[in-house]
C-alpha positions, 0 to 999 in steps of 0.5 A: 563529129570531133567527138566521134573521131575521139571515140573511134581513136579510143576504141582503136587504142583499146583494140590494139591494147587487147590484141597486144595483151592477147598476144602477150598471153599467148606468148607467155603460154607458149613459153610455159608450154615450151618450158614444161616440155624442156623441163620434162625432157630434162627430167627424163634425161636425168632419170636415164643418167641416174639409171645408167649410173646405177647400172655402172655402180651395180656392175662395179660392185659385181666386179668387186665381188667377183674379184674378191671371190677370185682372190678368195678362191686363189688363196683357198687353192693355195692353202689346199695345195699346201695342206695336201702337199704336207698331208700326202708327204707325211705318210709317203715319207713314213712308207718310204723310210720303213720300206727302206729299212725292211729291204736294206741288204744285210739289215738284221731286225728282230721279228718284233721290230719287223712287225712294227715297221710293217704295221706302220707301213700299213697304217700310213698306206691306209692314211694315204689312201683315205686322203686320196679317196677324200679328194676324189669324193670332194671332186665328185660331190662338187661336180655332180649335184644330182642324187643317185636313185634310192636303193633298198637296204637294211639299216642294220647291215649298213651299221654293221659294215661301218662298225666292222670297218673301224675294228682295226683302228680302235685302241685296245680296250675301247668297246665298240657297240651298236644299237639299232632301235628299229626291227632288224629285218626292216628295209628302207629306200635310201642311199646306203653307200652315202650313209656308209661313207658318213658313218665311216667318217664319224666312227673313224673320228671317234676311234682317233680321239677315244683312248679308253671307254666306248664308241656307240653307233645307234639308230632311231626312227624320227617320223620319215627320217632315220636318226643315226648317232655316234657317241664316244667317251673321248676328249670331246669338242668345245661347244664354241668349236661345234661349227668350226670342226666341219670346215675343211682342213680344220684340226683341233689337235694339230698333232693328230693324223689326217688332213682335217677333211673327214667331218667336212666331207661327212656333212657335205654328203649328208646335205647332198642327201637332204639331211643334217649332221651336227654336234650335240653340244649338250653331251659332255662325256666325250663327243656325240654326232647326230646324223638325220637323213630322210628315207622312204619306207619299203612298201 
């Protein structure tokens, strides 16, 4: 009997120990589960904080970029106004001065001087008009990105009009020639007014820097594109300045007339038509500009 009691007591101890062990295991498992949930929640919170931090960093970078752009735009606007003030005042002063001389009471001028002053007034009036036209064109191009409908035109006529327009500004003795290497009667669908603007800018630039020799405007086919080239025998442009010259207000010769907008506007118009305008750096006898623009053959 005593032995049976001892066995019962031993079994009771084993049972109690097993229960305790099981409860301990359950408690440990519950702890691990709670710990995992807490760790998972903490990881989610950390990822949320990291995303929020990245958003704040990105916003700060964007704000910094916008601030830099605003500062750059402000500086560009100031430089623009300063340049325009100078470029507009110069021809205005010349026009005003020579007009006062011509209209001064009692002023007796030799006929040659009178003609010279009148020519200077006309030249400066043309210069001032060109500057204002350039400003209007820049404003229009930047504000309206839609290309107008293509029109029927004869490239030969567009070239002839551009050549005739610079006849009065070319130095005496400089020959102006045109070479249209497509049928004279051929018609295409393009934007003749815009092409004319570019050719006028290129020819005007050539006339400004060509004191002797020749200026040639040529046209060739290139697949579905027209390739205009303006070649002169002027002072030329260094190869390392081949892109600088297309920036606004850039003048390699600070004493030359103009606001330094012509080539910049010409490239802007070319790109507006889906074309390109580049300086041929392999040409060494002066300067050569290549204008390549797409066109639609006339059906």
